[in-house]
C-alpha positions in Angstrom: 32.3 17.3 39.2 32.7 15.3 36.7 30.6 13.0 33.9 31.8 9.7 36.3 31.1 12.0 39.5 27.3 13.2 38.3 26.9 9.4 37.4 28.1 8.3 40.7 25.7 10.6 42.7 22.5 9.7 40.5 23.2 6.2 41.4 22.8 6.7 45.1 22.0 4.1 47.4 21.2 1.6 44.3 25.1 1.9 44.0 26.8 -1.1 46.0 31.0 -0.3 46.4 33.2 -3.5 47.7 37.0 -3.7 47.7 39.0 -6.1 46.0 42.7 -6.9 44.7 43.4 -6.8 41.3 47.0 -7.1 40.0 47.1 -3.5 37.0 50.7 -3.4 35.3 52.6 -5.9 37.6 51.9 -4.2 40.6 49.2 -4.7 43.1 46.9 -2.4 43.8 43.9 -1.7 46.5 40.7 -1.2 44.4 36.8 0.9 45.1 34.2 -0.6 42.6 31.0 1.0 42.2 28.6 -1.1 40.6 24.4 -0.5 39.6 22.1 -3.3 41.7 20.2 -3.4 39.3 21.6 -4.0 35.2 25.0 -4.6 37.3 27.3 -2.2 35.4 30.3 -1.0 36.2 30.4 2.6 37.2 33.2 4.1 38.5 36.2 1.0 39.5 39.0 3.8 41.4 42.3 2.6 42.6 43.1 3.7 46.0 46.4 5.2 46.9 48.2 6.3 49.9 48.7 9.8 48.0 45.2 10.6 47.8 43.2 12.8 50.4 39.7 11.2 50.7 37.2 14.0 52.9 34.0 12.9 54.7 31.6 15.4 53.8 28.4 16.0 56.2 27.7 11.8 56.6 26.8 10.8 53.4 29.9 12.4 50.9 32.5 10.2 50.6 35.3 12.7 48.1 38.5 12.8 46.8 40.5 13.8 43.3 41.7 11.6 41.0 44.9 12.2 39.9 44.9 11.2 37.0 42.0 12.0 35.3 42.6 14.9 36.9 39.3 15.3 38.1 37.0 15.8 42.1 34.7 12.4 42.5 31.7 12.0 44.9 30.3 8.8 46.1 26.9 10.3 47.6 25.1 7.8 49.8 21.5 7.7 51.2 22.5 6.4 54.3 25.2 6.8 56.9 25.5 3.9 57.7 26.7 3.3 54.5 28.8 6.1 54.1 30.6 5.3 57.1 31.1 1.6 56.5 33.1 2.4 53.4 34.8 5.7 54.9 35.7 2.8 57.3 37.7 0.9 54.8 39.0 3.2 53.2 40.5 4.4 55.6 41.8 1.5 57.0 43.3 0.8 53.2 44.9 3.8 53.7 46.4 2.9 57.1 47.6 -1.1 55.7 49.6 1.7 52.7 51.5 3.8 54.6 51.9 0.8 57.2 53.4 -1.5 54.5 55.5 1.3 52.4 57.3 2.2 56.5 57.7 -1.8 56.3 55.5 -2.6 59.8 53.7 -4.5 57.7 54.2 -7.8 55.5 53.6 -6.3 51.1 52.0 -8.7 49.1 48.9 -9.4 47.6 46.6 -9.6 50.3 42.9 -10.9 50.3 40.1 -8.4 51.5 39.1 -9.9 54.1 43.1 -9.5 55.5 43.0 -6.7 54.7 39.6 -4.7 56.5 40.7 -7.4 59.4 43.7 -5.5 60.1 42.2 -2.2 59.6 39.6 -3.2 61.9 43.4 -3.8 64.2 44.6 -0.5 63.7 41.3 1.5 63.5 41.3 -0.2 68.0 44.7 1.8 68.5 42.8 4.9 67.6 40.8 4.4 70.7 43.4 5.3 73.2 43.3 9.3 71.8 39.7 9.4 71.4 37.1 9.8 74.2 33.7 7.7 74.3 31.9 10.2 72.4 34.0 9.6 69.8 36.4 13.5 70.0 39.5 13.6 70.7 41.4 13.5 74.0 44.9 14.6 72.5 46.9 13.9 69.6 49.5 10.6 69.0 53.0 11.3 69.9 55.2 13.9 67.0 57.9 10.7 66.0 58.5 9.5 63.6 56.7 5.9 64.2 53.5 7.6 65.0 53.5 9.4 61.3 50.7 7.3 60.2 48.4 7.6 62.9 49.0 11.8 63.0 48.4 12.1 59.0 45.3 10.0 59.9 43.8 12.1 62.4 45.1 15.3 60.4 43.1 14.4 57.1 40.1 12.7 58.3 37.3 13.1 60.2 34.3 16.4 59.5 34.6 20.0 59.8 34.4 18.9 63.7 37.3 17.3 64.4 39.3 19.5 62.1 38.6 21.7 64.6 39.7 19.8 67.6 42.5 19.1 65.7 43.4 22.6 65.9 42.8 22.9 69.2 44.9 20.4 70.3 48.0 21.5 67.8 47.7 25.1 68.8 47.5 23.7 72.9 50.1 21.2 72.2 53.5 23.7 72.3 55.7 21.1 71.3 53.7 19.8 67.9 55.7 21.7 65.9 59.4 21.5 67.8 59.3 18.3 67.0 58.3 18.4 64.0 60.9 20.4 62.7 63.3 18.3 64.2 61.7 15.2 62.9 61.5 16.5 59.4 65.5 18.3 59.6 66.6 14.5 59.9 64.6 12.9 57.7 65.8 15.4 54.7 69.3 14.5 56.6 69.1 11.0 56.5 67.6 11.6 52.3 63.9 9.7 53.7 61.4 10.7 50.4 58.8 8.2 51.7 59.1 10.0 55.1 59.5 13.1 53.8 56.6 12.8 51.1 54.4 12.0 54.4 55.4 15.2 55.8 54.6 17.2 53.4 50.7 15.5 53.2 51.0 16.9 57.0 52.5 20.6 56.6 49.7 20.9 53.7 47.1 19.4 56.2 47.8 21.3 58.7 47.4 24.1 56.5 43.9 23.5 54.9 42.8 23.3 59.1 42.2 27.1 58.0 43.5 27.7 62.2 44.7 31.4 62.3 46.8 30.3 65.9 48.3 27.4 63.8 49.0 30.2 60.8 50.2 32.2 63.6 53.5 29.9 64.5 53.6 28.2 61.2 54.2 31.7 59.6 56.6 32.8 63.0 60.5 33.8 62.1 60.9 30.2 64.0 59.6 27.6 62.3 58.6 29.4 58.6 61.8 28.1 56.6 61.3 24.9 57.8 58.2 24.4 57.0 58.8 26.2 53.5 61.1 22.8 52.9 59.1 20.3 54.2 56.4 21.8 51.3 59.9 21.3 49.1 59.6 17.2 48.9 55.7 16.9 46.4 55.6 13.7 45.9 54.1 14.6 42.8 57.0 16.6 41.2 59.8 14.9 40.7 62.2 16.8 41.5 62.7 18.8 44.6 62.0 22.2 44.6 64.7 24.6 46.3 61.9 27.7 47.7 64.4 27.6 50.9 67.1 28.6 48.4 65.9 31.0 46.7 64.4 33.2 49.7 68.0 32.7 51.4 70.3 33.8 47.7 67.6 36.0 45.7 65.6 37.6 47.6 67.0 40.8 49.4 65.6 43.8 51.2 66.0 46.3 50.5 65.5 49.7 52.7 65.5 53.0 51.2 65.4 54.2 54.7 66.4 52.3 57.8 63.7 51.5 60.0 63.9 51.3 63.4 61.1 49.5 64.3 62.1 45.4 64.6 58.5 44.2 64.8 57.7 46.6 61.5 60.6 44.8 60.0 59.3 41.6 61.4 55.6 42.2 59.7 57.5 42.8 56.3 59.2 39.8 56.3 56.1 37.7 57.4 54.2 39.2 54.8 57.0 39.0 52.3 56.8 34.6 53.0 53.1 34.6 53.2 52.2 36.1 50.1 55.4 33.3 48.5 53.4 30.4 50.0 50.4 31.2 48.7 51.6 32.5 45.2 53.9 29.8 43.8 54.2 26.5 46.7 50.5 25.9 46.7 48.5 27.7 44.6 47.2 24.6 42.9 45.8 22.8 46.6 45.1 25.4 48.9 40.9 26.4 49.0 39.1 29.7 48.1 38.5 29.9 52.2 42.4 28.3 53.0 43.0 31.5 50.2 41.3 34.4 52.5 42.8 33.4 56.1 46.2 34.1 54.3 44.6 37.0 52.2 43.3 38.1 55.6 46.6 38.1 57.4 48.4 40.0 54.4 45.9 43.0 54.5 46.3 42.5 59.0 50.0 43.0 58.1 50.2 45.7 56.2 47.8 47.4 57.8 49.9 47.2 61.2 52.7 48.4 58.8 51.4 52.0 57.7 49.9 52.4 60.4 53.0 52.1 63.1 55.4 53.8 60.6 52.5 56.5 59.9 52.6 56.7 63.9 57.2 58.1 63.8 56.8 61.5 62.7 61.1 60.7 62.8 61.0 58.7 60.0 57.8 60.7 58.5 60.4 63.8 57.9 63.4 61.5 57.4 62.3 60.0 54.1 61.1 63.7 53.2 64.3 65.0 53.9 66.1 62.8 51.8 63.6 63.3 49.3 64.7 66.2 49.1 68.0 66.6 49.6 70.1 66.9 46.4 72.9 64.9 47.5 71.3 61.5 47.0 71.7 59.1 44.1 69.7 58.9 41.4 69.6 54.9 42.6 68.4 56.2 45.9 65.7 58.5 44.6 63.9 56.2 42.4 64.0 53.7 45.8 63.0 55.9 48.4 59.9 57.3 45.1 59.1 53.4 45.3 58.8 52.8 49.0 56.6 56.6 48.9 54.6 54.6 45.9 54.0 51.5 48.8 53.4 53.6 51.8 50.8 55.0 50.2 49.4 52.8 48.6 49.5 49.7 51.3 47.7 52.3 52.9 44.5 51.5 51.3 44.6 49.0 54.3 43.4 50.9 57.3 39.8 52.7 58.2 38.9 55.7 55.7 39.5 57.9 58.4 42.9 57.0 59.2 43.4 56.9 54.9 42.1 60.7 55.2 44.6 61.4 58.8 47.6 60.1 56.8 46.9 61.6 53.6 47.0 65.2 55.0 49.4 64.7 57.2 51.7 64.3 53.9 50.0 66.8 52.3 51.1 69.1 55.5 55.0 67.5 55.3 54.7 68.9 51.5 53.8 65.7 49.4 52.8 67.5 46.4 56.0 69.6 45.9 58.3 66.4 45.6 55.8 64.4 43.0 56.3 68.2 41.4 60.1 66.9 40.8 59.7 63.6 40.2 57.2 64.9 36.8 60.1 66.4 35.9 62.6 63.7 35.5 63.6 61.9 32.8 63.2 58.6 34.0 60.0 56.7 33.3 59.2 55.2 36.5 59.8 57.7 38.4 56.8 60.3 36.4 55.0 57.0 36.3 55.2 56.5 40.5 54.3 60.8 40.7 51.0 60.2 38.7 50.2 57.0 40.9 50.7 59.0 44.1 48.7 61.8 42.4 45.9 59.6 41.8 45.6 57.8 45.4 45.5 61.5 46.6 42.4 62.4 44.0 40.7 58.8 44.6 40.5 60.0 48.8 40.7 64.0 48.3 41.1 66.1 45.5 40.1 68.7 47.6 44.4 67.9 48.7 45.6 68.8 45.0 43.1 71.8 44.5 44.0 73.4 47.8 47.8 73.0 46.4 47.1 74.3 43.1 45.5 77.1 44.2 47.9 78.0 46.5 50.6 77.2 44.6 52.4 80.9 42.1 52.8 79.9 38.8 50.6 76.4 39.3 53.8 74.2 37.8 51.9 71.3 38.6 49.1 71.8 36.9 50.8 73.4 33.7 53.2 69.7 34.4 50.2 67.7 33.9 49.4 69.2 31.2 52.2 68.6 29.3 52.5 65.6 30.7 49.4 64.7 28.3 51.1 65.3 26.0 54.6 63.6 26.2 55.4 60.7 25.6 56.1 57.8 28.1 55.3 54.9 27.2 52.0 53.6 26.3 50.8 52.3 30.3 51.1 56.7 31.3 49.1 57.8 28.2 45.6 57.9 30.6 47.9 58.8 33.6 47.6 62.2 33.2 44.5 62.3 31.6 42.6 61.0 34.6 44.6 62.7 36.7 43.1 65.7 35.4 39.2 64.8 34.9 39.6 64.3 38.4 40.8 67.4 39.3 38.8 68.9 37.8 35.5 67.3 38.0 32.5 69.9 38.7 30.8 66.8 40.6 33.3 66.8 42.9 33.8 70.4 43.5 33.5 72.6 47.2 35.1 75.4 48.9 36.5 78.2 47.4 38.8 76.5 45.2 35.6 75.2 43.3 35.8 78.1 40.8 39.9 79.4 40.5 41.1 76.0 39.8 38.8 75.7 36.9 39.6 79.1 35.7 43.4 78.8 36.3 43.1 75.7 33.5 40.9 77.8 31.0 43.2 81.1 31.2 46.1 78.7 30.5 46.4 76.1 29.6 43.2 74.8 27.1 44.1 76.9 24.5 48.1 74.7 24.2 45.9 71.6 24.1 44.0 73.2 21.8 46.4 73.7 19.7 48.7 70.5 19.9 45.1 69.3 18.0 45.3 71.9 15.3 49.0 71.9 15.0 48.9 68.1 14.8 46.2 67.4 11.9 47.6 68.1 8.0 46.1 71.3 7.0 43.2 71.3 4.3 44.6 71.1 0.8 46.4 67.5 1.6 44.7 64.7 2.3 44.9 62.1 4.9 45.9 59.9 2.4 49.8 61.7 1.6 49.7 63.3 5.7 52.5 60.8 7.2 54.5 61.4 4.4 55.4 65.4 4.4 55.1 65.2 8.2 51.6 66.2 9.4 51.1 65.0 12.5 54.1 67.0 14.3 52.9 69.8 16.8 54.5 73.3 16.4 57.6 71.6 18.2 58.5 69.5 15.2 57.8 66.3 17.8 55.4 64.4 17.1 52.7 63.7 19.1 51.2 59.9 19.4 47.6 59.7 18.1 46.7 58.2 21.5 47.7 60.8 22.9 45.5 63.8 20.4 42.5 61.1 21.0 43.1 61.7 25.1 43.2 64.9 24.1 39.8 64.8 23.1 38.4 62.4 25.4 39.2 65.4 28.0 38.0 68.5 25.8 34.4 66.2 25.6 34.9 66.6 29.2 35.2 69.8 30.0 32.0 70.3 27.8 29.8 67.8 30.0 31.6 69.9 33.3 32.1 72.9 32.7 28.7 73.7 29.9 29.8 78.1 30.4 33.3 78.7 30.8 34.2 76.1 27.9 31.8 78.0 25.9 33.1 80.9 25.8 36.1 80.0 24.5 34.9 78.0 21.6 33.4 80.7 20.8 35.9 83.9 20.2 38.6 81.3 19.3 36.3 78.5 17.1 38.3 76.4 18.8 35.7 73.9 17.6 37.0 74.2 13.9 40.3 73.7 15.2 39.6 70.9 17.1 37.4 69.1 13.9 40.8 69.0 11.7 41.1 65.8 13.3 38.7 64.4 10.3 42.2 64.9 8.4 43.5 62.4 10.3 44.5 59.0 8.5 44.1 57.7 12.1 39.9 56.1 11.7 39.8 56.3 15.7 40.4 60.0 15.2 38.2 61.1 12.9 35.5 59.3 15.2 36.2 61.2 18.1 36.3 64.6 16.2 32.8 63.2 15.2 31.8 62.4 19.4 33.4 65.5 20.0 30.4 67.1 17.6 27.6 64.9 18.9 29.2 66.2 22.3 28.9 69.9 21.0 25.3 69.3 19.6 24.1 67.4 23.0 24.1 70.3 24.5 21.5 72.4 22.3 22.8 75.2 23.6 21.5 78.1 21.0 24.8 80.1 21.4 26.8 77.0 20.2 24.0 76.4 17.7 24.6 79.2 15.9 28.1 79.4 16.0 28.2 75.7 13.8 25.4 77.1 11.6 27.9 80.6 11.0 30.5 78.8 10.4 29.6 75.8 8.8 31.1 73.3 11.2 28.6 70.3 10.1 30.7 70.3 6.7 34.2 68.1 8.0 31.3 65.6 9.5 29.8 65.7 6.2 32.8 65.2 3.6 34.0 62.3 6.0 30.0 60.4 6.0 30.3 60.9 2.4 34.3 59.5 1.8 33.2 56.6 4.2 30.4 55.3 1.4 29.2 52.2 2.5 31.4 50.7 5.0 29.7 50.2 7.9 31.3 50.9 11.0 32.2 53.3 14.5 32.2 56.4 11.1 29.3 55.2 9.6 27.5 54.7 12.6 28.3 58.0 14.7 27.7 59.8 11.7 24.3 58.8 11.1 23.4 58.7 14.8 24.5 62.1 15.3 22.1 63.1 12.6 19.3 60.7 13.9 20.1 62.8 17.6 19.2 66.4 16.0 16.0 64.8 14.0 14.9 63.3 17.6 16.0 66.4 19.5 13.8 68.6 17.4 16.8 71.3 16.4 15.1 73.0 13.6 17.7 75.1 12.7 20.3 72.1 12.1 17.4 70.6 10.3 17.4 72.9 8.1 21.1 73.7 7.8 22.1 69.6 7.5 18.9 69.4 5.0 19.6 73.4 2.7 23.4 72.4 2.6 24.4 68.8 1.9 20.4 66.9 0.9 22.6 67.0 -1.7 25.7 64.9 -1.0 23.5 62.7 1.7 21.0 61.4 -1.6 23.0 58.6 -2.4 22.6 57.2 1.3 18.4 57.5 1.0 18.7 54.2 2.1 18.4 54.5 5.5 16.4 54.5 7.3 17.5 57.7 9.6 18.7 59.6 6.4 14.8 59.1 5.5 13.4 60.3 8.9 15.7 62.9 8.8 14.0 64.7 5.1 10.8 63.8 6.2 11.2 66.6 9.0 12.2 69.1 7.3 9.4 68.4 4.6 7.3 68.6 8.0 8.8 72.7 9.0 8.3 73.9 5.7 4.4 72.5 6.0 3.5 74.2 9.6 5.4 77.3 7.9 3.3 78.6 4.5 -0.1 78.1 7.1 1.8 80.5 9.6 3.0 82.7 6.2 -0.4 82.8 5.4 -1.3 83.9 8.7 0.5 86.6 9.5 0.5 88.9 6.8 -2.9 90.2 8.8 -0.9 90.3 11.6 1.8 92.3 9.8 -0.2 95.1 9.4 -2.1 94.7 12.7 1.5 95.4 14.3 1.8 98.3 11.6 -0.7 100.3 12.6 0.3 99.5 16.6 3.9 100.9 15.7 2.6 103.9 13.7 0.1 104.0 17.6 3.9 103.9 19.0 5.4 106.2 17.4 2.5 108.7 18.0 2.6 108.2 21.9 6.4 108.3 21.5 6.3 111.4 19.9 3.9 113.1 22.9 5.3 112.3 25.5 9.4 112.6 24.5 9.1 116.3 23.6 11.9 119.2 24.2 12.0 121.8 26.8 12.5 124.4 23.1 8.9 123.5 22.0 7.8 123.7 25.9 8.6 127.1 25.8 7.4 127.8 22.7 3.9 126.1 23.5 3.4 128.2 26.4 3.9 131.2 24.2 1.0 130.0 22.0 -1.1 129.5 24.8 -0.5 133.0 26.0 -1.3 134.0 22.9 -4.2 131.9 22.9 -5.0 132.6 25.9 -5.0 136.6 24.7 -7.6 135.6 21.9 -10.2 134.4 24.4 -10.7 138.4 26.1 -11.7 139.2 23.1 -14.6 137.4 21.3 -14.4 134.4 18.7 -16.7 133.2 16.0 -17.5 129.7 17.8 -17.8 126.7 14.2 -21.2 126.9 15.2 -22.0 130.5 14.3 -22.4 131.3 18.3 -21.0 134.3 20.0 -18.1 133.4 23.5 -18.1 136.9 25.8 -15.3 136.8 28.7 -18.7 137.0 31.8 -17.1 139.2 34.6 -13.5 139.2 33.5 -13.3 135.1 34.2 -10.1 133.1 34.0 -11.4 130.1 32.3 -13.1 130.7 29.1 -16.5 128.7 27.9 -15.8 126.3 25.1 -17.0 126.8 21.6 -20.7 125.4 20.6 -21.5 124.7 23.6 -24.7 127.2 25.3 -25.3 127.7 29.5 -29.5 127.9 31.0 -29.7 129.8 33.2 -31.7 127.9 36.6 -34.6 130.3 35.8 -35.6 130.0 32.6 -35.9 126.5 32.5 -40.2 127.9 33.6 -40.3 130.2 30.9 -39.2 127.7 27.7 -40.8 126.9 25.0 -40.0 124.2 23.2 -39.8 125.1 19.2 -42.8 124.0 17.2 -42.2 119.7 16.6 -41.5 119.1 12.8 -43.9 116.5 11.1 -41.2 115.0 9.2 -38.6 114.7 11.8 -38.3 110.9 13.2 -39.2 110.7 17.3 -35.6 111.8 19.3 -36.5 108.3 21.8 -36.1 106.0 18.8 -32.8 107.9 16.7 -29.7 107.5 18.7 -27.7 109.6 19.6 -24.4 109.6 17.6 -20.8 110.6 19.7 -18.1 111.4 17.0 -14.6 110.8 18.0 -12.3 112.8 19.2 -8.9 111.9 17.1 -5.7 113.5 18.5 -3.9 116.5 16.3 -1.3 115.1 14.6 2.6 116.1 16.0 4.8 118.7 14.0 7.3 117.3 14.8 9.6 120.2 13.6 8.3 122.1 17.0 9.7 120.3 18.7 9.3 117.2 21.0 6.6 118.4 24.6 7.1 117.3 28.3 5.6 114.1 29.6 3.4 115.9 31.9 2.4 118.6 28.7 1.2 115.2 27.6 -1.1 113.9 29.7 -2.6 117.0 30.4 -3.6 117.4 27.1 -5.2 113.5 26.2 -7.7 114.0 29.6 -9.1 117.9 28.8 -9.3 115.8 25.4 -11.1 113.2 26.9 -13.4 116.5 29.4 -14.1 118.1 26.1 -15.9 114.8 24.8 -17.7 114.5 28.1 -19.4 117.8 28.4 -20.0 117.9 24.8 -22.1 114.3 25.6 -23.4 115.8 28.4 -24.8 119.5 27.0 -26.3 117.1 24.0 -28.2 115.1 26.8 -29.4 117.2 29.3 -30.7 119.2 25.6 -32.7 116.9 24.6 -34.1 116.3 27.6 -35.3 119.9 28.8 -37.2 119.6 24.9 -39.1 116.7 26.2 -40.3 117.6 29.0 -41.5 121.2 28.0 -43.2 119.4 25.6 -45.0 117.5 27.2 -46.3 120.7 29.7 -47.7 122.5 26.5 -45.9 125.5 27.6 -45.4 128.2 26.1 -42.4 129.0 24.0 -39.6 131.1 25.2 -37.4 133.0 21.9 -34.5 132.6 24.4 -34.4 129.5 25.4 -35.7 127.7 21.4 -32.1 130.1 19.9 -30.8 128.6 22.9 -31.7 124.8 22.4 -31.2 125.8 17.9 -27.8 126.9 18.9 -27.4 124.0 21.8 -28.6 121.4 18.8 -26.7 122.8 15.9 -23.5 122.4 18.3 -23.7 118.9 18.2 -24.4 118.8 14.4 -21.2 121.1 13.4 -19.4 119.4 15.4 -20.0 116.1 13.8 -18.8 118.3 10.5 -16.5 119.9 10.6 -14.5 118.1 12.8 -11.9 117.3 10.6 -11.3 121.0 10.5 -11.8 121.9 14.7 -8.4 118.5 14.0 -5.9 120.6 12.0 -6.9 123.8 13.9 -4.4 124.4 16.3 -5.5 127.3 17.6 -8.7 126.4 18.1 -6.9 122.6 20.4 -5.3 125.1 22.4 -9.1 127.4 23.1 -10.8 123.9 23.9 -8.0 122.7 26.0 -7.9 126.2 28.1 -12.1 125.8 27.7 -12.5 121.7 29.8 -12.3 122.9 33.6 -16.4 124.9 32.8 -17.0 122.0 30.8 -16.5 119.9 33.2 -18.3 122.2 36.1 -21.3 122.6 33.4 -21.7 119.1 33.0 -22.2 118.6 36.7 -24.7 121.5 37.3 -26.6 119.9 33.8 -26.7 116.7 34.9 -28.5 118.0 38.2 -31.1 120.0 36.0 -31.4 117.4 33.7 -32.4 114.8 37.3 -34.9 117.5 38.1 -36.8 117.5 35.0 -37.4 113.9 34.7 -38.6 112.8 37.8 -42.3 112.2 35.7 -43.1 108.7 35.8 -44.6 109.3 32.3 -41.4 110.9 30.9 -39.4 109.7 28.1 -36.7 106.9 28.7 -33.5 109.5 28.5 -31.0 109.2 25.3 -29.2 105.6 25.8 -25.4 106.4 24.5 -24.3 103.8 22.0 
């Protein structure tokens, strides 16, 4: 509401209204004055005319539109009685004005009391058409004399009254025929006053917003006369010519003849509703009426499409004519536009019917027809073809994907890629981009053709798009300032590529990086396509340079290790840093884009790129160090260096340890990787050693080992077997006073080292190596057991004070000597191949001796007073 309306609403019940006559500019008009009771201030002065339309909303509001002030006004009352009183006076004044125009009443200035009395009289005449409760029983007869009463009945009243009036108009079959006859009579007589009143009546009937009334108004019988009545708008100085336009200029073109009459009638009605809504009454219609008219249009479209799609003969005729080569270019264009409108209006159908329709069209070969349309030189036809494809993709993308996969040669996909780099006009730049994006959207893909169509695009068309960018950019030796003067920006065919097209290609590549990271990564790494795309940084157009920065940002955002290594290896951030430095301190999209790229690298903690950028381009970035993002980037680099120093110092002993481990692993590998030749030679050596065991051999401690009764297992060097019968005659040697007690002396066990491998002799088999390791372990265990058992026996015999046996004394001495001799001559034993082989062959006897000696020790140490056994440390 306007300021006056707001003030009137605030005044509320404090405002009083009075009708009076006044002489303004020589004319006598009735007016409405609103005063403030407190200070008698005039709040509103309004002249009531017969053309104004007043509305009573609810019970306390009266609203109208003031054409002089070009605003809507409203009076709000605290009590319904006061609102009804003023409403009756306004209606009475308007009624008197109508009769004054018709000459039924005396024209001239009258007092307010006379005007009110006349309104009461006219109001009493309406009682015959109303029931006792105030509802309308019937409408006044449609005659010229009753025209003011009919207008009052239609325009006045609340919502319930309007609903009742709409019902009465619908039930009266003669209402519209008589109204049309009255309009024709007034038009023939050129009675403009009556025609203006008929205009208001028709407009009020339309504003009743009744679907049943709309059906009659927009029928073929009454529509032209209704539109003719709306030509006489009293607010328009000249009479409009809507009927002449509809008859002479509007031509219904049938691209293909439609046999169904109801379909043709619906098409005509839909057009006329749209014409009335958009041309005749655009300022007068309220939101509710406008929504009802739009709903009628939507319903008619759905009905037309439903009837046509069910007509199989019509669909076959349409596609056969579009495939025919005898059709002229003009007729073909009409057929294409009809197909485009047919697919567009199909959105009025329910979703299930839409999907069924598009599947039927796909089965009829609509994609083959579109392939022909995209090869046309008529931009209007190409635009219609792309619009149809987008409609199909929005409904079900798999229909088009299945066709491309099954198509031989994949010409449609190739036409889409070629059309993307062809200049069809500014309105077509984004059409092909949108089609390809929907077509290759990995989130909506399903079925067996999901990977096939992507494979086709990357194998046949991606390199072409990359080459278009590379060929449209100037070489490195040419600066951007001189690129356009020498013809840069032309592709391989010599045709200049618009910058908008290059921008769309770059956007498509960014889309592919996000949706097909693995596939496009392989292509980029093999073909070095990233460097070709970054050639956009050499263009003069700043938005193309920003597009190149955005492409690199998309690549890095994948956080792919291979792509990051590729960027560092080929120094691909150099063109980005160069254009950033060349841009200087100018605050633009390029400046912000590069700073955001560096900030992303820092926040995502991509160490490789942080070190690469700082060490390669810090000299160029030094002058931008006053930016916080650049300072933070340098700080991140310094943190990497500080964290690397303690790690480097701590890794020195680790390196030595790893070297030793590698040496041990090398020896193990040599054991497990012997050749069969050495196995043969090793068998020969073992046979020779076994032969030498039959003869006496001097052991390291000086004792001799004899071959006992032809047994196959020789005795090990330095070990002495004791018979069970000799235990009673064993006399321990005299105790040496200078030697400490054997209980206090720990047993020292020398570790048997691994024999070094002679790499010149070949490699043993895996089984032989494992066998030798087990034998070494058995030899060590046998020596430990013998030494422990001998020491235990010696202690027991000393406690018993038994006589000493020379044989046992000699044997014990030899055993102790063997243990000491083993410690002193272990290095010689490790490097002697023959002694090691003999020790391996004697391993079986050692294990058996361990078992017997352990039993013997358990028997001889049952005395609780005996000393504790030696602990092996």
